[in-house]
LUMNU-82814 format. One line per 8 residues: number of its first residue (from 0); their letters; for each residue x, y, z of C-alpha. Coordinates in nm, 2 decimals. Layout:
<pts>
NUM = a = X Y Z ~ ...
</pts>
This chain:
<pts>
0 = mtkieids = 0.02 -0.01 0.00 ~ 0.14 0.34 -0.06 ~ 0.03 0.65 0.09 ~ -0.07 0.95 -0.08 ~ -0.05 1.30 0.00 ~ -0.43 1.45 0.09 ~ -0.51 1.82 0.17 ~ -0.31 1.96 0.46
8 = ggspfpkp = -0.58 2.25 0.54 ~ -0.80 1.96 0.65 ~ -0.78 1.74 0.99 ~ -0.81 1.40 0.94 ~ -1.00 1.34 1.27 ~ -1.39 1.44 1.41 ~ -1.38 1.75 1.65 ~ -1.65 1.78 1.90
16 = iallgsvv = -1.85 2.07 1.84 ~ -1.93 2.33 2.12 ~ -2.14 2.66 2.16 ~ -1.90 2.92 2.31 ~ -2.14 3.17 2.47 ~ -2.12 3.49 2.62 ~ -2.30 3.83 2.69 ~ -2.22 4.09 2.42
24 = kgkpnfft = -2.42 4.41 2.46 ~ -2.62 4.28 2.74 ~ -2.72 3.99 2.54 ~ -2.65 3.64 2.56 ~ -2.45 3.52 2.21 ~ -2.37 3.19 2.08 ~ -2.10 3.08 1.85 ~ -2.04 2.72 1.71
32 = vawfnrms = -1.70 2.61 1.78 ~ -1.51 2.28 1.67 ~ -1.14 2.39 1.70 ~ -1.07 2.31 2.06 ~ -0.93 2.09 2.36 ~ -0.85 2.06 2.70 ~ -0.54 2.23 2.75 ~ -0.42 2.12 3.11
40 = rtpniwga = -0.54 1.93 3.39 ~ -0.44 2.14 3.72 ~ -0.52 2.44 3.62 ~ -0.80 2.30 3.43 ~ -0.75 2.49 3.13 ~ -1.00 2.43 2.80 ~ -0.89 2.61 2.47 ~ -1.06 2.73 2.16
48 = avgktkht = -0.95 2.89 1.89 ~ -1.19 3.20 1.78 ~ -1.16 3.44 1.51 ~ -1.07 3.81 1.59 ~ -1.40 3.91 1.41 ~ -1.62 3.69 1.60 ~ -1.93 3.88 1.76 ~ -1.87 3.65 2.10
56 = lhgikknk = -1.52 3.75 2.15 ~ -1.62 4.05 2.23 ~ -1.79 3.92 2.55 ~ -1.54 3.72 2.63 ~ -1.29 3.97 2.63 ~ -1.55 4.26 2.86 ~ -1.64 3.97 3.11 ~ -1.38 3.80 3.18
64 = vfsfnfpg = -1.63 3.46 3.18 ~ -1.79 3.24 2.88 ~ -1.95 2.91 2.83 ~ -1.88 2.62 2.66 ~ -2.22 2.42 2.58 ~ -2.20 2.09 2.43 ~ -2.51 2.03 2.18 ~ -2.70 1.67 2.10
72 = adlvvktd = -2.79 1.57 1.78 ~ -3.12 1.70 1.83 ~ -2.97 2.07 1.82 ~ -2.81 2.04 1.46 ~ -3.00 2.30 1.27 ~ -2.96 2.57 1.57 ~ -2.59 2.50 1.63 ~ -2.53 2.56 1.27
80 = ycgirsgk = -2.72 2.87 1.22 ~ -2.51 2.97 1.55 ~ -2.18 2.90 1.34 ~ -2.31 3.07 1.00 ~ -2.49 3.36 1.12 ~ -2.31 3.63 1.33 ~ -2.46 3.78 1.63 ~ -2.32 4.11 1.49
88 = dvdkself = -2.61 4.07 1.23 ~ -2.89 3.85 1.39 ~ -3.01 3.82 1.75 ~ -2.93 3.49 1.92 ~ -3.05 3.54 2.26 ~ -3.40 3.43 2.22 ~ -3.25 3.12 2.04 ~ -3.22 2.84 2.34
96 = dvfygklg = -3.36 2.86 2.68 ~ -3.06 3.04 2.87 ~ -2.93 3.01 3.22 ~ -2.67 3.13 3.44 ~ -2.44 2.92 3.68 ~ -2.26 2.99 3.97 ~ -2.06 3.26 3.79 ~ -2.35 3.45 3.70
104 = kapmiqec = -2.21 3.57 3.41 ~ -2.14 3.33 3.15 ~ -2.51 3.20 2.94 ~ -2.56 2.85 2.87 ~ -2.78 2.65 2.71 ~ -3.04 2.45 2.91 ~ -3.07 2.21 2.59 ~ -2.72 2.11 2.56
112 = pvtvectl = -2.66 1.78 2.77 ~ -2.30 1.92 2.91 ~ -2.24 2.32 3.01 ~ -1.93 2.46 3.10 ~ -1.86 2.76 3.28 ~ -1.50 2.94 3.26 ~ -1.29 3.23 3.34 ~ -1.07 3.39 3.12
120 = hklidmst = -0.71 3.23 3.16 ~ -0.56 3.40 2.89 ~ -0.55 3.52 2.51 ~ -0.30 3.43 2.26 ~ -0.28 3.59 1.94 ~ -0.24 3.36 1.68 ~ -0.29 3.58 1.37 ~ -0.61 3.55 1.23
128 = hylvlgev = -0.74 3.38 1.56 ~ -0.71 3.38 1.92 ~ -0.62 3.11 2.16 ~ -0.91 3.16 2.41 ~ -0.80 2.99 2.72 ~ -1.04 2.93 3.02 ~ -1.03 2.77 3.35 ~ -1.30 2.54 3.37
136 = khiyseer = -1.50 2.65 3.71 ~ -1.82 2.46 3.69 ~ -1.94 2.20 3.47 ~ -2.34 2.12 3.47 ~ -2.54 1.83 3.31 ~ -2.84 1.63 3.41 ~ -2.89 1.25 3.58 ~ -3.09 1.14 3.28
144 = fmtdgvld = -2.74 1.15 3.07 ~ -2.54 0.97 3.33 ~ -2.47 0.62 3.40 ~ -2.35 0.49 3.72 ~ -2.24 0.87 3.81 ~ -2.07 0.89 3.46 ~ -2.14 1.11 3.19 ~ -2.31 0.84 2.93
152 = qkklnlll = -2.19 0.94 2.56 ~ -2.46 0.76 2.41 ~ -2.71 0.89 2.60 ~ -2.56 1.23 2.56 ~ -2.58 1.18 2.16 ~ -2.30 1.47 2.10 ~ -2.23 1.66 1.77 ~ -1.87 1.55 1.60
160 = ftnparqy = -1.76 1.76 1.32 ~ -1.52 1.66 1.04 ~ -1.33 1.88 0.73 ~ -1.26 1.89 0.48 ~ -1.64 1.68 0.44 ~ -1.81 1.95 0.65 ~ -2.03 1.68 0.81 ~ -2.20 1.66 1.17
168 = wtlgdvva = -2.16 1.29 1.30 ~ -2.22 1.15 1.63 ~ -2.01 0.86 1.82 ~ -2.05 0.50 1.74 ~ -1.98 0.23 1.92 ~ -1.73 0.16 2.23 ~ -1.43 0.00 2.07 ~ -1.23 -0.06 2.39
176 = naysigkt = -1.13 0.06 2.75 ~ -0.87 0.27 2.77 ~ -0.56 0.23 2.99 ~ -0.61 -0.13 3.00 ~ -0.66 -0.26 2.66 ~ -0.31 -0.21 2.59 ~ -0.21 -0.47 2.85 ~ -0.31 -0.76 2.68
184 = l = -0.03 -0.73 2.44
</pts>
């Protein structure tokens, strides 16, 4: 088998989808992002690449708090809408049932199975984007999304994004348990 070179501008792996939330000009706004990940365990820092022109970024900079909201497959239409329409042009404050957690300033989406409140840790200039680093302060879910006290990925049915195909997916089946299957070798 011979390897061939493919488009280096895409990602050969699926990425989880989140809706970043912040208050901009007194209203909750949400922006769809797939370029994010956990960056550190202690402190628990998550990072997202956010374009410098994104409306949600203004609220993150001003308020120093924001949210990650993880939508299930049932929210695919609204999730995509938040990625293709800017809060500069449309009011997204009524799109979801919004609530606020212990920080009191980071808008979160009730319909999302998992929501996360963060304080702004640092902004790193990445040319056309900022790497927005947030320290996770509180994570919220519901009992119905858990099995034996742990989030159950099947119940969550979270969205994933693939690029360059530009498609939304959900998870498949468990293949093996991490940190143990390798011990069989």
